[in-house]
N, C-alpha and C positions, 0 to 999 in steps of 0.2 A: 373474460371476468370468472375465476373458480371460488367456490364456493363448497372447500372440503374439509371432512373433520377427521382426526387422528381416532382408533380406539385405544382407550386409558390403559387396556390390559397388555397392549402393544409397546414397548417402551421406544421414546426416541433414542435412538443413538446419537453419540457426539462423534465426528470425525475428530481423530489428536492428530494430525496434521492441518485439520482446517481451523483459522483462527475463532476465537470466541463470538458467537452468533451466526456461523453458518451450521446448517443442522444438514445431516445425511438426508437426503431426499428421494422423492418417489418418481421414476418416469411416468407421465402421465400417455393415456395413449396415443395422442398426438404429438409427442415427443419432445412437448416442453418439460420444466422441473417447477415442481410444486411441494413445498414442505409439507409434511404432515399434520402438523399443528403449529402455530405461531402465537405468541402472545406478546406484542408490542406493548411497550407501558405509553398509554396516552393519556391526557388529560378528561379525566372524568371515567378513563375504563371502560367509555363506549365500546369500544371496540376487541375488548381482551376477549379470548378466547377461553371459556370454563369448562375443564374436564371434570366430568363425575364419572358413571363408568361407560358414559361414550362423551363425546363431544356434542353439548346443545347449540350452543350458540356458536357459531361460523362467522371467518371472516373473510370478507369479499377483498380479493387482491389482483392486481393485474400479474399474472405469470410472465415475467420479460428477464432476460437473463441480464445481470447488471455488468458483467464483464465472461472473461472468457474461461471461467476458471471451472467451471462443468464438465468442459471438453479435457479441458488438460487434467481434472480427477478420474475421466472416463480412459484417458490413454495417458500411462504414468510418463512422464517429461522425459525425453531424450536428449542425446545433444542436439539433436536435429531441430526439434521442437525449440529449443533454446536458443537456438541461431534466428529462427526466423517469427515465433509469437513474441508479441510485447509481452513483456515480464508484468505479471499482476503485481509485484512488490518493484515499487523504486526507491532505492537507498539514497536518504537525504533530504526524502518529500514527507512533510507530516502525516500525510494521511495515505492511506492505502487507495487503488482505482476502486474499491467496492465500497468505499465512505469508513470504513474502519478507522481509527487512530494506528499510527505507526508504533507499535508499542518499543519498538529498536530505536527510535529517531534520536534519543539522546546519545547513545552509543554510536551509532553511526556517523554521527557529527563530531564526536569525541575521538573517536579513533581514526576513523577514515579509512583506507585501503587495510589498517593493521586489525581491521576487526577481527580476522579469522586466525589470527595469531593467539588472542586471546582465546577464541573459541579452540582452539585445537591444542593448546598447551593449558594444561590445568595444573601444571607444576608452580607450587604458590611462590614461592621464592623468584623463578624466573619472570612470573608476572608481575612482580612488588618492580622488580628490577624495569619493567619497560616500562610500569606507571611513571616511576621515578624519573626514566630518559623524557616521556613525555611532559610531565611538569616540567622539567628543565627547559622544554622547545618551547613550551606556552608561555614562560616568564622569561619575556622578550629583553626584560629592563633587568635582569639577574639581581632584585630585591627579595627572592625568597617568598614573594606571595604571587597570587596572578589576580589581577584586576578583569571586570566586565570588558574593557576593552580589548587587552591581550586576549581573552577568552571568544570574543567577537572575532577579531582577526582570523584565530585558528579554527572558529567553525568554519568562516570563510574557506580558508586552505583547505580544509577536511573536505567540505563539501565541493569544492571544483574537482579533488583527487577522485570522486565519484563520478563526478563529469568526465573526467578524461578516460575512465575506466569503462565506463559507457560508450564513448568513441572508439576506443580500442576494441572493444566487443563487437562493436556495430560495423567495422570495417570485413570481420569475417563472416556475422550477418549477411551484410551487402553481398561479399565475393559468393554466397550460398546460393543466392537467387538471382544473381548475374552471371550465370557460366560464361557468356560469350563476352563480358568483359568490357562494355560499351560504354558502361558508367549512366545508365538510366534503366530500371526497371519500371514493366506494365503490368498492369493489374493482374491481367492474363498471366504472365509469368510469375506474377507470386503465387497467384492461384494454385497453379500445378506445383509448385514446392509443398505447398501449403497442405494439398491434399494426399500427395506423396507421402509426407511426412504422419501421415494418417491412415498410413497402409493402401492407397489406392496406386495402381499402376502409373507410373510417372507418362510412361509414352503414350498409354492408353488416352489418359485424360485431356495430354495436350492433344494429340488427335482429333479428341471429342471437340474439345474448345475452337480449336484451330476451323473445324467446320461447321460451328455453332448448332453442334448437337446437342441436345439434352444431357446434363451430368444427373446419374441418379446417386444420390447422398441423402443419408436420413434427417428428418428435419433438425435435430439439434445442431448437428455441421453446417446446415444450411444459414443455420440462424447466427452461428458464428461466423460464417463467411459473409452474411451481410452486415452484420457489428464491425468486420474488421474492413469491408469495403468502404462503409461511410466513413471510418478512421482513414483510410487510403486517400480518401478523395479531401479531407477535411488537410492532411498533411503536404498535399499537393499546391508549394505557393504559386500565386498570380505572377505571371498569365498561367492558368492550369493548361496541362498538356497532356495529363494521365500518368504522366510518368512521375517516378520519383528519382532524383541523383542520391548520392549518397548522404549529402545533409537534410535532406527529406526524409530519407528512410530513417535515420538516426531520431528524428521526430514523431516518426510512424513508432517506431520502438519506445520512443523515451520521447513522451510530451514533455518532460521539464526541460528540455534542449528548448523549445520554442514556445515563445509567448501565446501565439494563436494555438497553437495545440496543449498549452496548457488551460489555457478559454477552455477549450473545447472537453477536457477531462473534468475541469469545474461542471461545468453543463451537464455533464453524462450523474454526475456524483448528486447534482443538485436535482435531477430528474428523477433519480433512484429514490429521495427522502421527500420530496417534496409532494406532501400528500393534496395539498388544495389547489396544486398547480397557478401560484401565482409569482413564482418565480424566486423566492426566496423562502428560507429557513427559519421556522418557530425554534426553540429550545425543545418543546413537545415532540415536534420532526425528526430534530436530531438526535432524541435518545429511543426514536421507536424502531429502532433496526428490528429484526426477528430473534427472539432470544432462547427462545425453546420454552419447553415446558419443566419447571422446576420439581425437580423432584426428592429433595432432600435438601437439607439446611445449609451445606456446602455449596449446592449449586448456587441457591438462593444468594449468598454471601458474593458470589461470585456474581451473578445477575447486579447486585447492587453495586457492586466496585466496579461493574463495568459502566450502568448508567451514571456514579458517582463522577468518573472520569471524565465521561464525555460533558457530563453538565459543567464541570471546572473548565474545560477546553473550551465550550463554547462563550460562555459569559467571562471569563478571565482572557483570554487570546483571540479567540475568532472575529466575536462583535466588538468590532474595533473602536465603535462610536458609541456601545452598551446601550442602546436603543431596543433590545432585546430580540432585534431581527437579522439575520444574517443574508446578507445581499450576495449576488455571483463575485461585485468586487471585492468583498471582503474576503472572499473564502478564495478568492484566486490570490490575494494578495498575501493571504495563510500560508498557502501551499507552495508560492515561489520560493525555491530553496537558494536563489542568488538575493534575496531581498535583504540588504546588510540592517535596518532595522531590526526585522524579525532574529535575524542574529545576532542582535546585542541584547534584545528582549530574553533569547533562546539562553544566552551568556550569562544574565543576570538570575535567571530561573535557575540555571546547574550550580551558581558560587550559593543560592540562597538555600539548596538543598544540605550541602554539606559546611555552611557556613556557622559553625558552631561558636567561636566568639563573635558573630555578628558586626564586624569588621568589613564585611562588602567585600570581600578577597578572599581568595582561595589559598589556604598553605599546603603544603606538603602532607601534614598530620593530618588534617582532613578530609583529601581528596585519596590517601592510603585506606583511611577509616570506614569512606563511601565509596569502595573500590567498585564493588556490585552495581551501581548505579550508573559508575559511569563506563565501567567495559563488561558487566555482566557477570566480572569474576569473584566469586570472596579471596580476601587477603586474611591469612592468618598472622597472627601477631604484629598488627598494623603498627601497635602503640609502640615498638621496637626503637632504638633510637637514629633515626633517620639519618642525620645530619654524617653519621660514618659514612653512607652511603653516596650522599648528596653528591 
């Protein structure tokens, strides 16, 4: 257990590339990662860390890595890392591996594999044309409006695109860890490739593993290896043979492709958030991820928005039976990207955001006006006569 306090004279920095709520961390003497100071929002604020000239009230917590991002921050992502490491972000899944909400989810399930085109092409006229083309594809009955059912069908299609992209990438990833091409990868074979991607000599590691010699790795790397090993054996479908074929390796990298691995991912998230150990999540637990020290009003507003978003998602979407408790089963259903009921609810929510005339459908003028919500890109002059371009 840690009982650490930060010095108020030493500002806590935010990593620009890290999602809100993840602090720059210090490495302790034993190799684990502990934040300088965290302020979770809990009922009664009994665990709130108060900063004066020094931190006087400290929060005890278990220093346990929620995922492998700490190691990935230490070693910048290379192509090889991306080939063999499970990604932190899963396209088309509503929650990240570390329990944060997926901020790009709406755009991912609306644009599918066309997301990068909107990110790379900032020319408003071309983006406008692409958005009109998408609208005509979603509007399958050609009545110049998009219903919830049409949007649901589209969301399922775009989610399937992400699935197929993951399958395609997995073929390359599997080839990287299965050089002999026998169609199976052992944990030791994967471990060799993983350590080689972190700068270890591949031949030396392979020889030590073959001879059952001790591998000297830092504690942080060892923790990640143990986490990956647990995940590896979870992906090994029965009858367990400690070998992964290409399909099982896909589940290892992308748990959304397997019901069993999706359930494992949910258990990991619940374990990270569940403070009383009852295997369920209350609202207080769900909104109490570490958020750092608020140093100015702008940071306070960001924290408030973050809590508000999680509270809304918990109460209106995840807690399906509205009993103020989220079970693993509810979270599993919420995170299942191929759940048609979820896709219909998402379609209704997306339409409601832009449905200015309140007819429960989406017109082209509305989707152009709210383009930033659907694509992440603002369009100029959205109110122009769209019928000329339709």
